[in-house]
N, C-alpha and C positions, 0 to 999 in steps of 0.2 A: 411832691410839689413844694413842700416846705423844708425849711431848715430843720442844722448841723450837727460812750466811746470806750473800752477795756482797761481796767485798772491793773497796773503792774504793781506787785507788792514791793515795798522798799527792802532792798537787799543790801546789807552793809558788810563788806568783807575787809578784815584788817589782818594784815600779815606783818608781824613784828618778830625779827630774829628767828624766822623760820616757823613761827607758830601762827596758825590760822584760826579765826573764829568767824562763823557765818550766822547771822540772825535774820529771820524771815518775818515780815509782817503779813497782814491779810492780803491774799492774792488770788486772782482768778486767771492768771496767765496760763495759756495753753502751750505746751511745748510743741514745736514743729520740727524737732531735730531730725526726724525720719521722713519729713514731708518734702517731696520733690516737685511740687507745683508752685509756680511763681507768676507774678505779674511783671511784664516787661513793657516799658514805655515805647510806643511806636512812633507817634508824631505829636508835635506841639505846634499849634498855630494861633496867631492873634486874629481876632475877629474885627471887622471894620465897625466904626462908630461905637466902640465899646459895647457891642451887642451882647444881649443875654438871650440865647435861644431857649424857647420853651417847647418847641416841637421840632423833631427831625424826621423827615419822611421823604423817601425816594430821592435821596441826595440833596434835599433842600432843608435849610434851617429857617424856621419862622420864629421871630422874636422881636424884641424892642431894642432900639438904638438911641443915639443922642437926639435924633430928629423925629422919632416915631416908630411905627411898625416897619420892619424890613424883612426881606427874604434874601438869603445868601445861598449861593451854589457851593456846596461843600464836597462835591464829587472828587475834586482835586484839592486835598488839604494844604498843598503847597501853593495853591493859587486861588484863594477864596475871592469870590466876586459877588457884589450886591447886584441882584438882577431885578428887584422890585422894591418899591418903597411907598408907604402911605404916611405922609407927614402929619404929625400931631404933637401937641404939647403935653398930652396926657402921659402918665406913667401907668403901665399895665402890669398887674400882678399875676394874671393867668391867661392862658390861651387854650382853646380846644378846637380841633379841626374835624369837621364832618363833611365829607364830599368835597365840594368846591368852595366851602365857606369856612372862615375862621371866626370864632366867637371869642370876644376879648372882654375881660374885665378891665377897668373898674366900673365905669358906666358900661352897660352891655352894648358893645359895638360889634356889628357883623360886617365882615369884608368879603367880597367876592375875589377869590384867588384862583379862579379857573385859568386865568392867564397870569402866571407868577411874575411876569415882567411888568404887570400893570394892576396891582391890587386896587379894587374899587369899593367905595362905600355902598353897602347894601341896605342896612337899616340899623337902628339903635334905639335904646331907651335910656333916658337920663333920670337921675334922682335916686338911684340905688348904688350904694357903695359895695359892689360885688367883689369878693376876694377870690372865689373859686367858681369854675364853671365846667359843667359836663353836659353833653347833648345826646339825646336819643330820638331819632326820627324828628317829629315836629315839636318836641318838648325840650326846653332848656332848663336845666336845674342849676341853681346858683346858691351860694352861701355867702352870708355876711357875718363878720366876726361878732357883732352884737345884735344882728337882726334876724338870725335864723335862716331857714330855707325858704327860697322863693322860686316858684315854678312858672315859666312863661310858655305860651303857645305861639309858635312862629308860623303855624298854619300849613305851610308847604316847605318841607326841608330842601326841595330843589329850587325854591324861590322864596326864601324867608322874608317876610315883611311884617311890619307893625307888631312887634312882640307884645303879647297880651298877658298880663299877670292873672293867673287863674287860681293860685292857691299859695298859702304860706304855712310854715310850721315853725314853732318856737323851739329852737335848740341853740343855746348860747355858747359863745366863744369857740365856734367851729374853726378848726385849723386845716381840715382837708375833707374832700368828698370823693367817692368813687362809685361807679355803677357795678352791680353784681346781679346779673339776670334781671329779675323783676324788682330789685331792691336798690335803694340808694344807701350806701354806707357812709356814715359821718363819724369823725373823731373830733373830740372837744376837750379843752383844758378842764372843763368843769363836769361835763356829763359823760365822759368816756366815749365808748363806741355805741352808736345807735344804728339799728336796722329799720329803714323806712320803706314800707310797702308802697310802690309807685305804680302798681298796675292800673290804678285810676288816678292819674296825675292831678285831677281837680280835687281829689280827696286823699292826700297822702296821710299815712298812718304809721306811727312808731309801733312796731310789733315785737322788737327784741332789743336787748341792750347788754353791754358788758360794762360794769360800773366804773364811774369816774375815780373812785378812791383806789382803784387798781391800775388806772392809767393817769399818771399825774401830769405829764407834759407831752402828750402824743402830738407829734408834728406832722406826720404824713402816714398814709396808708396805701399799700399796694395789695391787689387781690389776684390770686391765681387758684383755679380749681376749687372754688368755695372756701378758700383759706385766706384770711387777712393777715398781713405782715405790717406791724405798726412799730415805728421807732418812738420809744418813750425817752425823750431827751434827758430828763433829769427827774429825780424823785426827792421828796422832802427829807430833811434830816441827813443830807449827804448820802442817802442810800444810792446804790448803783442803778442807773437807768438800764435800758436794754431794748431788745427786739422781742415784741410779744407776737406769738403765733396763735391765731384764734380761729377755731372751727366755725364756719358759717353754714354748714350743711343743714342745720336746723335753725332757720332764721329767727325763730321765736326764742331760741336759747343759745346764743353764741357762747362758746366755752373755750377756755384756755387750753391749748395743746401743750405749749412749752414756752419758756422765756429764756433768752440767751442774755446774760448779764454783760453789759458793755457800756462804757461811760461816754455820754454825749454823742449818741448816734445821730447823724443828721439825716440826709435823704436816704431812702431805701429803694432799691430796684430788684426785681425778681425775674429770673428767666430759667425755666425748667427746674433743674435741681440746685441752682445757685442763687444765693442772696448776696447783694452787694450793698455795703454801707460805708460811711466814713465814721471814724471813731477817734478818740483821743487816748493814746497810750501814755501814761504818765506815772511818776511817783513824786516824792517831795523834792527831787533835785532836777528833774527834767520833764518835758512833755513833748510829744510829737503827734501831729495829725497823722492818720493812717487810713488807707483804703483797706477794707477787710472783706474777705470773701468767705461765706459760710456754705458748706454743703448741707442742703436741707432735704436730702433723699429720705432721711428718717426725721420727720417733723418733730418727733419727741426728743430728738437728740441732735440739734443743729451743731455742726462741727466746723470750727475755723480751719480752712485748708491753706490759705495764704494771706499774706499781708504785703502792703507796699507803703513803707513809712515815708512820711513827710512829703505828700504831694504839695504843689506850690500854694494851694489855697482850697478851701472847701467849695463845694459846688453840688450840682445835681448829677445823677448817674443815669446813663442810658446804655442799653446793650443792643447793638445793631450789627447784624452780619458777623457775629462772633468777635466783634470788637467792643471793648468796654470804654465808653465815652465819659470822661469827667468834664462836665459842662459848667463853665464859670462865666461871669460877666467879662466879656472881652477876650475869652480864650476857650479853646477846646483842646483837651489832651486825650489821646487814645492809648489804650493798653491792650495787651493780649495775654492769654495764658501761655506759659512757656516753661521749659525745663531748664532755663538759663538762670543761674543764681545771680542776684544783684549784690554789688559790693556794699559793705557797711556805710552808714552815714559818716560824715566828718565827726571827729572827736568833739564832744560837748564841752568838756573842760579838762584841763591838764596842768599839772605843775606842783610846786611846793605847797604842802599843807601845814607842816609843823616840824619843829626841831631846830637845832643850832647849826649855823653855817660855819662849822669848824672841823678841822681834820680829826678823824677818829670818833666823831660823835654822830649819833643816829639822826637821820632826817627822814621825813615821811613825804611821799609824793602821791597825788591822787589823779585818777583818770576816770572818766565816765563817758559812755557813748552807747549807741544803739545800732542794731542791724536793720537794714532796710526791709528785710523779709521777716524780721522778728524772730530769727533763729538765735541759738546760743552763740556767744562770742568769747574769744580770747583777748587778753590785753598783753601787748608786747612792749618791752622797754629796752632801750639802748642807753647805757650810762656814759658813753662818749660816741663820737661820730663813727669811729672804726671798730667799736667794741662788738662783742657777741650780743645776741638777742636773748633776753629773759622772757619767757612766756608763762602766763598765768591763766588758769581757767580749765574748762569752759564754764561760763556763767550765763544766767538769763540775760537777754538783751536789756540794756538799760541799767545794769548793775553799777553801783558806785564802788570803786575799788581803790584801796590804799595799800601801798607797799613801802617798806623801809629800806634805806640804803646808807652805807657808811663810805665816805670818801677818805682816802689815805694820803692825799697830797693836796697842797695849797694851790690856788689859782682859779682862773675863769673856767667854769664847767658848763657844758650844754648837754642836756639829756633829751631823749626822743621817746615818743609814745605813739602807738597806733592801735587800731582795732582789727582783729582778724575773725571772720566768721568760721563756722564749723566746716565749711566747704573750701576754706583756704583763701577766699577773697579778702583783700586788705583795704583799709582806708589809707589816706596819705599820712606820712609821718608829721607830727607836730613837735615843736621844740620849746624848751624853757631854759634860759641861761641865768647864771648867778655866780657869785664869787665865794670860794671856800677859804677861810682864814686859818692861819696857823694856830696851834694849841695855846701858845703863849698869850696871856692877857695883858702883858706889859706894853704891847704895841700902842694901845689906845686906852684911855681911862675906862674903868669898868662900866660907868653909866652909858657912855657912847657905844661900848661894845654890845650892851644889851639892846640898845636902840637899833643898831645895825642888824643884830641877829633876828629881830622881829620886823625888819623892813627890807624885803628883797629889792625894792625900788632904789633905796639908798645904796645898797650893795652895788647895783649896776652902775650908779652914778660915780661913787667914790672909788670902787674897785681897790680897796685897801688890801 
């Protein structure tokens, strides 16, 4: 329900006159060289009214738009249609659907959506700033960021009326809640994970916890088969955040099964043996948002099986009918598992780094880029438009690479660079142009010579 990842170690590779040195910093990058599972984008569609869907069910998306609550038919992603609307000036942070009714925060608003073309007001309660809501039978469980848990009785789930506050529980700074059998699971910035016994909703009771000092910024929780999957967005002192996998089979004593270190994981979704999250892959020179899929068949050893680098923005993740939905405000993008390799991303940066723009003198050129599937990459250079290709690598995706070259003739030069992944897919060529001067320093005064040697822009303007 809440927001937005893998630290790549900084790798610096310097090749000078045929000599290579490689230095590695701290890294938890996982090699996928032999992995042949990929995510492939299927469709991308813009949603009407800048809608942010919170529920997708039976081909309908329920969410908020510019004028209130709306329902959109998404059966044909190429032809999205608003089929129902409930106009309101409120902004809603969460929705929950039970039967023919949608329960909406911030004020607890209940709409009858039995006819999706005509959502109707059913009941509401004002005065509570509700951030999350879940429903079971005739009880509505809500959380507020500073006000804890509040439980309402709606009397008849088939005809909810006059929500009645029947109990409260103090748990502060709650970021998400989920139901698990007879228990409500909460995660909080301060109090970690709590297990609340709700068998008697008028007397909720905390019976178990996983401490807050081990969960620093838990943003959301998903539960499957008595296991909680929590994305811990960030930890103090620049420690790595991650996905915490917690055993709930003994509700009085939740225990950590494992943690997968990954930087800035946002939303989490779980289906069968797969966990989906968004993360940030980065080092000191570049960063990319990435969709990451973990194989959780062995809960003690979650294993990344594929990546999709640089989705257009962060969002929420849903898995429906074997399609992987990235849901954002105003947009839905779908992906599927595939054996089709994706090409690398465009080159991050490329061009002259150091050296003298003179015939016979060494110059250094830099390139950096990443593979969309986070596989190893080669860097390829052409020293003129018709020249042969020099290939270096393979290196981990995201490696910053520097190579030296000597030009033996004077004049305008254009060099080209690109990325090639280990499966042979290539990015587009990028180019950098500059002027190489003769060896003689008598052409221009020494001071101006030095200025030009350190200013490629002036080279291109003057072309001496």
